[in-house]
BADOKE-822093 format. One line per field, with one value per residue (C-alpha): residue number from 1; x, y, z. Coordinates in Angstrom, 1 decimal, m for minus. Example, Ala and Ser with C-alpha at 12.3 -4.5 7.8 and 13.67 -1.06 7.14 Angstrom:
2
num = [1, 2] $
u = [12.3, 13.7] $
v = [m4.5, m1.1] $
w = [7.8, 7.1] $
This chain:
431
num = [1, 2, 3, 4, 5, 6, 7, 8, 9, 10, 11, 12, 13, 14, 15, 16, 17, 18, 19, 20, 21, 22, 23, 24, 25, 26, 27, 28, 29, 30, 31, 32, 33, 34, 35, 36, 37, 38, 39, 40, 41, 42, 43, 44, 45, 46, 47, 48, 49, 50, 51, 52, 53, 54, 55, 56, 57, 58, 59, 60, 61, 62, 63, 64, 65, 66, 67, 68, 69, 70, 71, 72, 73, 74, 75, 76, 77, 78, 79, 80, 81, 82, 83, 84, 85, 86, 87, 88, 89, 90, 91, 92, 93, 94, 95, 96, 97, 98, 99, 100, 101, 102, 103, 104, 105, 106, 107, 108, 109, 110, 111, 112, 113, 114, 115, 116, 117, 118, 119, 120, 121, 122, 123, 124, 125, 126, 127, 128, 129, 130, 131, 132, 133, 134, 135, 136, 137, 138, 139, 140, 141, 142, 143, 144, 145, 146, 147, 148, 149, 150, 151, 152, 153, 154, 155, 156, 157, 158, 159, 160, 161, 162, 163, 164, 165, 166, 167, 168, 169, 170, 171, 172, 173, 174, 175, 176, 177, 178, 179, 180, 181, 182, 183, 184, 185, 186, 187, 188, 189, 190, 191, 192, 193, 194, 195, 196, 197, 198, 199, 200, 201, 202, 203, 204, 205, 206, 207, 208, 209, 210, 211, 212, 213, 214, 215, 216, 217, 218, 219, 220, 221, 222, 223, 224, 225, 226, 227, 228, 229, 230, 231, 232, 233, 234, 235, 236, 237, 238, 239, 240, 241, 242, 243, 244, 245, 246, 247, 248, 249, 250, 251, 252, 253, 254, 255, 256, 257, 258, 259, 260, 261, 262, 263, 264, 265, 266, 267, 268, 269, 270, 271, 272, 273, 274, 275, 276, 277, 278, 279, 280, 281, 282, 283, 284, 285, 286, 287, 288, 289, 290, 291, 292, 293, 294, 295, 296, 297, 298, 299, 300, 301, 302, 303, 304, 305, 306, 307, 308, 309, 310, 311, 312, 313, 314, 315, 316, 317, 318, 319, 320, 321, 322, 323, 324, 325, 326, 327, 328, 329, 330, 331, 332, 333, 334, 335, 336, 337, 338, 339, 340, 341, 342, 343, 344, 345, 346, 347, 348, 349, 350, 351, 352, 353, 354, 355, 356, 357, 358, 359, 360, 361, 362, 363, 364, 365, 366, 367, 368, 369, 370, 371, 372, 373, 374, 375, 376, 377, 378, 379, 380, 381, 382, 383, 384, 385, 386, 387, 388, 389, 390, 391, 392, 393, 394, 395, 396, 397, 398, 399, 400, 401, 402, 403, 404, 405, 406, 407, 408, 409, 410, 411, 412, 413, 414, 415, 416, 417, 418, 419, 420, 421, 422, 423, 424, 425, 426, 427, 428, 429, 430, 431] $
u = [0.3, 1.0, 1.1, m2.0, m3.8, m2.6, m3.8, m7.3, m7.7, m6.6, m9.8, m11.9, m11.1, m11.4, m15.0, m15.7, m14.7, m16.8, m19.9, m19.6, m21.2, m19.4, m17.5, m13.8, m11.4, m9.3, m12.1, m13.4, m9.6, m9.7, m12.9, m11.8, m8.5, m10.1, m12.5, m9.4, m7.1, m5.2, m3.6, m0.3, 1.4, 3.4, 0.6, m1.8, 0.8, 1.3, m2.6, m3.1, m0.5, m2.0, m5.5, m3.9, m1.9, m5.1, m7.1, m4.5, m4.7, m8.3, m9.5, m6.3, m6.8, m10.6, m9.7, m7.3, m9.6, m12.5, m10.6, m9.4, m13.1, m13.3, m15.3, m13.5, m14.3, m12.2, m10.4, m9.6, m8.3, m6.1, m4.8, m4.4, m2.5, 0.0, 0.3, 1.3, 3.8, 5.7, 4.4, 3.9, 0.4, 1.4, 2.6, m0.5, m2.4, m0.4, m1.2, m5.0, m4.3, m7.6, m8.1, m9.0, m7.1, m6.5, m8.4, m10.3, m8.3, m8.8, m11.3, m11.0, m12.3, m10.2, m7.0, m7.7, m7.9, m4.5, m3.0, m4.4, m2.9, 0.4, 3.5, 1.7, 2.5, m0.4, m0.1, m1.3, m0.8, m4.7, m6.0, m8.3, m7.0, m9.3, m8.7, m4.8, m4.9, m7.3, m9.9, m13.8, m14.2, m16.5, m13.6, m11.0, m11.5, m11.5, m8.1, m6.8, m7.8, m5.9, m2.8, m2.7, 0.5, 1.5, m1.7, 0.0, 2.8, 0.4, m1.8, 1.2, 2.0, m1.4, m1.2, 2.1, 1.7, 2.1, 4.7, 3.7, 3.8, 3.9, 3.4, 5.4, 3.6, 6.2, 3.9, 5.8, 8.8, 11.2, 11.2, 14.8, 13.4, 10.5, 12.7, 14.8, 11.7, 10.6, 14.0, 14.0, 10.4, 12.3, 11.0, 13.5, 12.1, 13.7, 12.3, 10.0, 11.3, 8.9, 7.0, 9.5, 7.3, 7.1, 8.6, 8.3, 8.5, 9.0, 6.3, 3.1, 3.9, 2.2, 2.7, m0.6, 0.5, 3.8, 4.8, 5.4, 1.8, 0.3, 1.8, 0.8, 4.1, 3.4, 0.3, m0.4, m0.8, 0.3, 3.0, 0.3, m2.2, 0.6, 1.5, m2.4, m2.6, 0.7, m1.0, m3.7, m0.9, m2.5, m0.6, m0.9, m3.2, m5.8, m9.5, m9.5, m12.5, m11.6, m15.1, m15.1, m12.8, m13.9, m11.6, m9.4, m6.0, m5.8, m7.2, m4.3, m1.9, m3.4, m3.4, 0.5, 1.0, m0.7, 1.4, m1.6, m2.8, m5.3, m8.6, m9.6, m13.3, m13.5, m16.8, m18.7, m21.9, m20.8, m20.9, m19.3, m16.6, m16.0, m15.9, m13.1, m11.0, m11.6, m9.9, m6.8, m6.8, m6.5, m3.6, m1.7, m1.8, m4.1, m6.3, m7.0, m9.6, m13.5, m15.9, m19.2, m21.7, m23.2, m27.0, m29.6, m31.0, m28.1, m27.4, m23.8, m22.3, m24.6, m23.8, m20.1, m20.0, m16.8, m14.9, m12.5, m9.1, m8.5, m11.2, m10.3, m12.6, m11.3, m14.4, m15.7, m14.6, m14.1, m10.6, m9.2, m5.9, m5.9, m6.2, m2.7, m4.0, m7.3, m7.4, m10.8, m12.2, m11.5, m14.5, m16.6, m17.0, m20.0, m21.2, m23.9, m21.5, m19.5, m22.3, m23.5, m19.9, m19.7, m23.0, m22.1, m18.8, m20.3, m22.9, m20.2, m18.0, m21.2, m21.5, m18.2, m17.2, m19.6, m17.2, m14.2, m13.3, m12.0, m8.3, m8.7, m8.6, m10.2, m8.2, m10.1, m8.9, m9.6, m7.6, m9.0, m7.3, m10.1, m10.6, m14.4, m13.7, m10.9, m10.2, m13.7, m15.2, m12.9, m13.8, m17.5, m16.9, m15.4, m18.0, m20.7, m18.8, m16.4, m15.3, m12.7, m9.6, m7.1, m3.7, m0.9, 0.5, 4.1, 2.9, 0.7, 3.6, 5.1, 7.7, 11.7, 11.6, 10.7, 7.3, 6.6, 4.1, 3.8, 0.9, m1.9, m2.8, m1.4, m1.6, 0.2, 0.3, 1.9, 4.3, 5.3, 5.6, 5.3, 2.5, m1.2, m2.9, m4.1, m5.3, m5.5, m6.4, m5.8, m8.7, m8.5, m11.4, m10.7, m13.8] $
v = [0.0, 3.6, 6.1, 7.7, 4.3, 3.5, 6.9, 6.2, 3.0, 4.4, 6.8, 4.2, 2.0, 4.9, 5.5, 2.0, 2.1, 5.0, 3.5, 0.3, 1.3, 0.1, m2.7, m2.5, m0.6, m4.1, m6.2, m3.7, m3.6, m7.5, m7.6, m4.9, m6.9, m10.2, m8.8, m7.2, m9.8, m8.1, m5.7, m7.0, m7.4, m4.5, m2.4, m3.5, m2.7, 1.0, 1.3, 0.2, 2.2, 5.4, 4.6, 3.8, 7.2, 9.0, 7.1, 7.8, 11.3, 11.9, 14.4, 16.5, 16.3, 17.1, 20.3, 21.7, 20.9, 22.7, 25.6, 26.3, 26.3, 22.7, 19.6, 16.6, 14.2, 11.2, 12.7, 15.8, 13.6, 11.5, 14.8, 16.6, 13.6, 13.6, 17.6, 17.2, 14.6, 17.0, 17.0, 20.5, 21.3, 20.8, 17.3, 16.5, 17.9, 15.9, 12.8, 13.2, 12.6, 11.4, 8.9, 5.4, 4.2, 7.5, 10.0, 12.5, 16.0, 18.4, 21.1, 24.8, 24.4, 21.5, 23.2, 26.2, 24.0, 22.6, 26.1, 27.1, 24.1, 24.6, 25.2, 23.8, 21.3, 18.9, 19.9, 23.5, 25.4, 26.3, 22.9, 21.5, 18.6, 15.8, 16.7, 16.8, 13.6, 11.7, 10.8, 11.4, 14.6, 12.7, 10.1, 12.6, 13.3, 9.6, 9.2, 12.4, 10.4, 7.8, 9.5, 12.7, 14.8, 11.8, 12.2, 13.8, 11.2, 8.2, 9.3, 10.0, 6.3, 5.2, 7.1, 5.0, 1.9, m1.1, m3.9, m7.4, m9.7, m13.3, m16.1, m19.1, m22.5, m24.3, m27.7, m27.3, m25.7, m23.3, m19.7, m20.3, m22.6, m20.6, m17.5, m19.5, m20.6, m17.1, m15.9, m18.7, m17.0, m13.4, m12.2, m11.0, m11.1, m10.4, m11.8, m9.7, m8.3, m10.2, m13.0, m15.9, m17.3, m13.6, m12.5, m9.2, m8.1, m4.5, m3.8, m5.5, m8.6, m11.4, m14.1, m16.2, m17.4, m18.8, m22.2, m21.2, m19.8, m22.7, m25.5, m24.0, m23.1, m19.2, m17.4, m13.7, m12.3, m9.2, m9.5, m8.0, m10.6, m13.2, m11.9, m11.8, m15.7, m16.0, m14.7, m16.9, m19.6, m22.4, m25.7, m29.2, m30.7, m28.1, m27.4, m24.1, m22.3, m19.3, m17.7, m15.2, m17.2, m15.6, m17.1, m18.8, m16.7, m17.0, m20.5, m21.5, m19.8, m21.5, m25.0, m24.4, m23.6, m26.4, m28.5, m30.0, m31.5, m30.9, m29.7, m26.2, m25.2, m22.3, m20.6, m17.8, m16.6, m17.1, m20.2, m18.8, m17.4, m20.6, m22.8, m20.5, m21.0, m25.0, m24.7, m22.6, m25.2, m27.9, m26.2, m25.4, m29.4, m28.7, m31.6, m30.6, m28.3, m28.3, m25.6, m24.6, m22.1, m20.1, m19.5, m18.1, m20.4, m22.6, m24.9, m25.6, m23.1, m23.9, m27.7, m26.7, m24.3, m24.2, m26.9, m24.9, m23.9, m21.0, m18.8, m16.3, m13.2, m11.4, m9.1, m7.4, m3.8, m0.4, m1.5, 1.6, m0.1, m1.4, 2.1, 1.9, m1.1, 0.0, 3.6, 3.6, 2.3, 5.6, 7.3, 4.5, 4.3, 6.0, 7.0, 4.6, 1.6, 2.7, 2.2, m0.9, m2.4, m1.6, m3.0, m6.3, m6.5, m6.7, m9.1, m11.6, m11.3, m12.3, m15.4, m16.4, m16.0, m19.2, m21.5, m20.7, m23.4, m22.4, m21.6, m21.0, m17.7, m15.5, m13.4, m10.4, m8.6, m6.0, m4.1, m1.1, 2.1, 3.3, 2.7, 2.5, m0.9, m1.8, m1.0, 0.1, m3.5, m5.2, m3.1, m3.5, m7.2, m7.4, m5.6, m8.1, m11.2, m10.6, m14.2, m12.9, m11.2, m9.3, m11.2, m8.5, m8.8, m9.3, m12.3, m14.0, m13.3, m16.7, m15.7, m15.3, m11.7, m9.0, m7.9, m4.9, m3.3, m2.2, m2.5, m4.9, m4.9, m5.5, m2.4, m2.2, 0.7, 1.4, 3.9, 2.4, m1.1, m1.2, m3.4, m2.9, m1.3, m4.3, m4.4, m7.7, m8.5, m11.6, m12.6, m15.6, m17.1, m17.3, m18.5] $
w = [0.0, m0.7, 2.4, 0.7, 1.0, 4.5, 5.5, 3.7, 5.2, 8.9, 8.1, 7.3, 10.3, 12.6, 11.1, 11.7, 15.3, 15.8, 14.4, 16.3, 19.5, 22.3, 20.9, 21.6, 19.1, 18.8, 18.0, 15.1, 13.7, 13.7, 11.7, 9.6, 8.8, 8.3, 5.6, 3.9, 3.5, 0.8, 3.3, 4.2, 7.7, 7.3, 6.1, 8.7, 11.5, 9.9, 9.8, 13.5, 14.7, 13.2, 14.7, 18.3, 18.2, 17.4, 20.2, 22.7, 21.9, 21.0, 23.8, 23.2, 19.3, 19.4, 21.8, 19.2, 16.4, 18.1, 19.1, 15.6, 14.6, 13.0, 13.9, 15.1, 12.3, 11.6, 8.7, 10.9, 13.8, 11.6, 10.0, 13.3, 14.5, 11.7, 12.2, 16.0, 15.1, 13.0, 9.6, 7.7, 6.7, 2.9, 3.6, 5.4, 2.3, m0.1, 1.8, 1.1, m2.4, m3.7, m6.6, m6.4, m3.0, m1.4, 0.9, m0.9, m1.0, 1.9, 1.7, 2.3, 6.0, 6.6, 5.4, 7.6, 10.8, 10.0, 9.3, 12.8, 14.3, 12.8, 15.3, 18.3, 20.5, 21.5, 25.0, 25.7, 28.9, 29.3, 28.5, 30.9, 33.1, 32.2, 28.3, 29.1, 30.9, 28.5, 31.0, 31.2, 33.4, 35.8, 36.4, 37.0, 40.6, 41.4, 40.0, 41.7, 45.1, 44.4, 43.1, 44.4, 43.2, 41.4, 39.0, 36.1, 35.9, 36.4, 33.6, 31.3, 31.8, 31.0, 27.6, 26.4, 24.7, 26.2, 25.7, 24.9, 28.1, 27.8, 30.4, 29.9, 30.6, 32.7, 32.1, 29.1, 28.9, 30.8, 30.6, 28.6, 26.3, 25.5, 25.0, 22.6, 20.6, 20.2, 19.0, 16.5, 15.3, 15.1, 18.6, 21.2, 24.6, 28.2, 31.5, 33.5, 36.9, 39.4, 37.5, 37.2, 34.2, 32.4, 29.1, 27.7, 24.2, 23.6, 21.1, 19.4, 17.7, 16.0, 18.4, 18.0, 14.8, 15.9, 17.1, 20.7, 21.0, 18.9, 20.8, 24.4, 25.5, 25.8, 26.5, 26.4, 30.0, 31.4, 34.1, 36.5, 35.9, 36.5, 39.7, 40.9, 40.2, 41.9, 45.0, 45.1, 46.1, 44.6, 45.2, 43.9, 46.5, 46.7, 45.7, 43.8, 42.0, 39.6, 40.0, 37.1, 34.8, 31.5, 28.8, 31.5, 31.5, 35.1, 35.2, 33.3, 35.4, 38.5, 36.9, 36.2, 39.6, 40.9, 38.6, 36.9, 39.9, 42.5, 41.2, 39.6, 38.4, 36.2, 36.7, 34.8, 33.9, 30.0, 28.3, 25.3, 27.1, 29.2, 25.7, 24.7, 27.9, 27.5, 24.4, 25.8, 28.5, 26.1, 24.1, 27.6, 28.2, 31.3, 33.0, 36.4, 35.3, 34.8, 33.6, 35.3, 34.0, 36.8, 36.0, 38.3, 40.7, 40.2, 43.4, 42.6, 45.0, 48.0, 47.4, 47.9, 50.5, 52.8, 50.3, 48.5, 49.7, 47.3, 45.4, 42.8, 42.0, 39.3, 39.2, 36.3, 36.7, 34.7, 33.4, 34.1, 34.9, 31.3, 29.3, 27.8, 25.9, 25.4, 24.9, 23.3, 26.4, 28.3, 26.6, 26.8, 30.6, 31.6, 35.2, 35.1, 34.0, 37.2, 39.6, 38.1, 38.2, 42.0, 42.9, 40.9, 42.4, 45.8, 44.7, 43.4, 46.4, 48.6, 46.4, 46.3, 49.7, 50.6, 49.0, 51.3, 54.0, 57.2, 56.9, 53.0, 51.2, 48.9, 46.3, 45.1, 42.1, 39.7, 36.8, 38.1, 39.5, 41.5, 45.3, 45.1, 43.2, 45.3, 48.9, 49.2, 48.4, 50.6, 53.5, 52.7, 52.4, 55.9, 57.6, 55.8, 56.7, 60.0, 59.7, 57.1, 57.6, 55.3, 54.7, 54.0, 50.4, 51.7, 53.9, 51.1, 48.6, 47.4, 44.6, 45.2, 43.6, 46.2, 46.8, 44.7, 47.1, 50.6, 52.6, 52.9, 49.2, 45.8, 43.8, 40.5, 38.2, 34.6, 35.9, 39.1, 37.9, 34.0, 34.4, 33.7, 36.9, 39.0, 42.7, 44.8, 48.1, 49.8, 52.5, 54.7, 56.4, 60.3, 61.4] $
């Protein structure tokens, strides 16, 4: 593809993302490229990179375009993104070349906006903080309560592209073996600092088509997620429930820490998600896990009250900790979603605690940075279920690497730990 054709494809893809409702941008992009198999891998990377640059800076780009008297159309957003990366207005205009494969030439109003933006940097002194930090206005106070004076640096870290983290499946290979296998595929990786199973690739890469992934030797999993699984402390002789298993990422990690022994039940309300988990478990060579679909009126949990050594609740949440991977999710998040999720988290915890035996542990985790979904949920749970007590994170830590957090809870952020944002609390049933 020519540069002009790539630009036209980026504009088309951004339009598809905008018109898809609440569908995640990466899912829209996958569908987009699947329907256009004539677009080669290099061109796909170039188009995707342009789109993700726009999504990471969308509020700021829109603010500048509006200030110049324009409308933040997909064409204007893509053009402005080029301008703020050092292109000249004439260079941008030349890329809108028209013709069969190029984007239509810029109109007079679009030219005027670009000329107005020329010479500026994307961050302006009078830019409102929610715009500067690329967050919804209503979320900013919640993040400020979390980070205080460190807010600007933390938000800057969430705006950076995330690396690609992998978890080595030690049921099949060592980390060194997996690293060599990836190198043979042309992928250089480095060990992650805390997880003994983690490998980090500096940028997005096509891992899923390679032999290491296809044979179940590596799985895509952020190091923070790996540390949450490690905090469960699941051992071979245990009975473990993964209460919100989803597609099974943490179930896979738990099976590995249990050396494929003991018993894991992957639970979820979605049969489709659990079916995907089963396929992943088979690829990984896991055979100590079963699935259970949670349904209204289900007696499964009641019949198994107090019988599990470990229960992991990786609860549905706002996903604020994953914004560096999913920049489009920032502006999809609405106050109603937040309220609904907080209520859902409480209900899920009340259902899951029944499974924990005396002396057993429940691990509550989210990929959220907001205290309302994290510490506040733990405090409320303890008030409703006084037989549980918090196990400080350093006491629950089982890995050789030093624990990355002080205090009672695991709280990871992109700035401090180079992981996604994660929270985890370990609660033990004492009575």
